[in-house]
GUDRENBA-608190 format. One line per 3 residues: their letters; for each residue x, y, z of C-alpha. Coordinates in nm, 4 decimals. Layout:
! residues N
A = X/Y/Z ~ ...
! end
This chain:
! residues 160
XXX = 0.3023/1.7960/-5.7383 ~ 0.0940/1.9309/-5.4537 ~ -0.2757/1.9827/-5.5148
XXX = -0.4354/2.3004/-5.3945 ~ -0.7331/2.2341/-5.1704 ~ -1.0561/2.3948/-5.2829
XXX = -1.2132/2.6073/-5.0139 ~ -1.5739/2.7157/-5.0383 ~ -1.6306/2.9926/-4.7875
XXX = -2.0020/3.0373/-4.8567 ~ -2.2289/2.7683/-4.9955 ~ -2.5841/2.8644/-5.0943
XXX = -2.8423/2.5871/-5.0580 ~ -3.1894/2.6674/-5.1957 ~ -3.4640/2.4629/-5.0281
XXX = -3.8384/2.4613/-5.0869 ~ -3.9553/2.2253/-4.8143 ~ -3.9678/1.9207/-5.0399
XXX = -3.7834/1.5914/-5.0046 ~ -3.6477/1.6515/-5.3533 ~ -3.4761/1.9729/-5.2454
XXX = -3.3426/1.8103/-4.9290 ~ -3.1628/1.5382/-5.1255 ~ -2.8743/1.7871/-5.1522
XXX = -2.8076/1.7923/-4.7776 ~ -2.5811/1.4840/-4.7582 ~ -2.3799/1.6292/-5.0470
XXX = -2.3522/1.9651/-4.8706 ~ -2.2307/1.7886/-4.5568 ~ -1.9650/1.6015/-4.7584
XXX = -1.8493/1.9203/-4.9332 ~ -1.8209/2.1008/-4.6004 ~ -1.6158/1.8213/-4.4468
XXX = -1.3906/1.7980/-4.7516 ~ -1.3343/2.1669/-4.8124 ~ -1.3613/2.3195/-4.4659
XXX = -1.6391/2.5512/-4.5812 ~ -1.7043/2.8213/-4.3281 ~ -2.0705/2.9048/-4.4003
XXX = -2.3770/2.7356/-4.5365 ~ -2.6513/2.9771/-4.6351 ~ -2.9929/2.8145/-4.6574
XXX = -3.2550/3.0011/-4.8592 ~ -3.6263/2.9571/-4.9126 ~ -3.8163/3.1856/-5.1451
XXX = -4.1715/3.2947/-5.0724 ~ -4.3233/3.3715/-5.4094 ~ -4.5736/3.6547/-5.4466
XXX = -4.9380/3.5583/-5.4519 ~ -5.0880/3.5925/-5.7967 ~ -5.3948/3.8136/-5.7838
XXX = -5.6629/3.6899/-6.0241 ~ -5.8383/3.9253/-6.2592 ~ -6.1592/3.9330/-6.4595
XXX = -6.4392/3.7064/-6.3345 ~ -6.2102/3.5532/-6.0732 ~ -6.1766/3.8828/-5.8816
XXX = -6.5017/3.8247/-5.6958 ~ -6.3656/3.4922/-5.5689 ~ -6.0462/3.6230/-5.4096
XXX = -5.9938/3.6824/-5.0439 ~ -5.9479/4.0249/-4.8966 ~ -5.6077/4.1918/-4.9000
XXX = -5.5834/4.1291/-4.5247 ~ -5.6448/3.7563/-4.5780 ~ -5.3792/3.7449/-4.8514
XXX = -5.1298/3.9224/-4.6264 ~ -5.2114/3.6846/-4.3403 ~ -5.1570/3.3892/-4.5735
XXX = -4.8195/3.5278/-4.6837 ~ -4.7182/3.5911/-4.3215 ~ -4.8084/3.2312/-4.2263
XXX = -4.6095/3.1064/-4.5251 ~ -4.3018/3.3048/-4.4132 ~ -4.3338/3.1777/-4.0547
XXX = -4.3597/2.8168/-4.1745 ~ -4.0593/2.8695/-4.4032 ~ -3.8539/3.0054/-4.1111
XXX = -3.9466/2.7080/-3.8896 ~ -3.8575/2.4678/-4.1682 ~ -3.5178/2.6288/-4.2271
XXX = -3.4421/2.6315/-3.8542 ~ -3.4921/2.2544/-3.8434 ~ -3.2485/2.2116/-4.1337
XXX = -3.0062/2.4515/-3.9632 ~ -3.0065/2.2347/-3.6503 ~ -2.9292/1.9281/-3.8611
XXX = -2.6403/2.0974/-4.0428 ~ -2.4915/2.2578/-3.7322 ~ -2.3688/1.9145/-3.6330
XXX = -2.1332/1.9406/-3.9316 ~ -2.1083/2.3120/-4.0086 ~ -2.0467/2.5597/-3.7305
XXX = -2.1892/2.8563/-3.9194 ~ -2.5212/2.7758/-4.0841 ~ -2.7645/3.0577/-4.1474
XXX = -3.1075/3.0647/-4.3024 ~ -3.2903/3.3276/-4.5021 ~ -3.6470/3.3621/-4.6235
XXX = -3.6734/3.6007/-4.9168 ~ -3.9607/3.7250/-5.1305 ~ -3.9771/3.7049/-5.5083
XXX = -3.9773/3.4635/-5.7976 ~ -3.7675/3.1628/-5.6992 ~ -3.5043/3.1635/-5.9742
XXX = -3.4412/3.5380/-5.9725 ~ -3.4407/3.5573/-5.5916 ~ -3.1858/3.2737/-5.5611
XXX = -2.9574/3.4354/-5.8187 ~ -2.9772/3.7786/-5.6529 ~ -2.9191/3.6279/-5.3075
XXX = -2.6155/3.4351/-5.4349 ~ -2.4659/3.7491/-5.5871 ~ -2.5414/3.9682/-5.2842
XXX = -2.3879/3.7185/-5.0402 ~ -2.0790/3.6712/-5.2609 ~ -2.1193/3.2955/-5.2472
XXX = -1.8592/3.0510/-5.3816 ~ -2.0897/2.7590/-5.4642 ~ -2.4597/2.6822/-5.5110
XXX = -2.5858/2.3301/-5.4392 ~ -2.9346/2.2766/-5.5773 ~ -3.1625/1.9820/-5.6517
XXX = -3.3151/1.9207/-5.9917 ~ -3.5925/1.7026/-6.1299 ~ -3.3799/1.6320/-6.4344
XXX = -3.6640/1.7134/-6.6718 ~ -3.6011/1.7543/-7.0390 ~ -3.7924/1.8261/-7.3559
XXX = -4.1535/1.9398/-7.3387 ~ -4.1805/1.8794/-6.9640 ~ -3.8951/2.1231/-6.9015
XXX = -4.0417/2.3806/-7.1383 ~ -4.3769/2.3666/-6.9624 ~ -4.2513/2.3574/-6.6028
XXX = -3.9347/2.5606/-6.6487 ~ -3.6301/2.5074/-6.4382 ~ -3.5161/2.7117/-6.1430
XXX = -3.1861/2.5222/-6.1447 ~ -3.1323/2.5975/-6.5144 ~ -3.1934/2.9673/-6.4575
XXX = -2.9469/2.9699/-6.1668 ~ -2.6786/2.7944/-6.3728 ~ -2.7141/3.0450/-6.6541
XXX = -2.7209/3.3493/-6.4281 ~ -2.4372/3.3098/-6.1783 ~ -2.0651/3.3053/-6.2428
XXX = -1.9734/3.0580/-5.9692 ~ -1.9884/2.6784/-5.9668 ~ -2.3344/2.5241/-5.9350
XXX = -2.3625/2.1634/-5.8237 ~ -2.6841/2.0041/-5.9495 ~ -2.8066/1.7035/-5.7576
XXX = -3.0630/1.4961/-5.9386 ~ -3.3115/1.3645/-5.6898 ~ -3.3370/0.9862/-5.6587
XXX = -3.6409/0.8528/-5.8381 ~ -3.6720/1.1414/-6.0824 ~ -3.7822/1.0454/-6.4295
X = -3.6579/1.2455/-6.7264
! end
């Protein structure tokens, strides 16, 4: 009996600049080598700045300062993704990076759907119970919202 080889044409890899998120990269490299994936799509989400209200309003920066902060954040995110792109291009010919705006979980799901991805590889803290309820889980939201395989990689050293 001959086994059919799984081919992932587009793999989405959400990264947030942390070592935890980057723990997925060796796994992505192995998947690419084993399945001849043609594209790795790196994504970083720049979340909107929460504008305070009430007494805190007098303490906020001007709109121009907030926009400048967001612009710097996007530039830093692009530089970060470019460095990861360079690392992955040694293994994957077609690696692309994207910086998108929005809430992380929703933005990753929408990006995955729009790009017609075949697989999402995402890191997780592996939280459970009250900790998970308080902090939420981007990975959990992604799993429940996409109809493609999601590979969760639990970061080394995470405590549940």
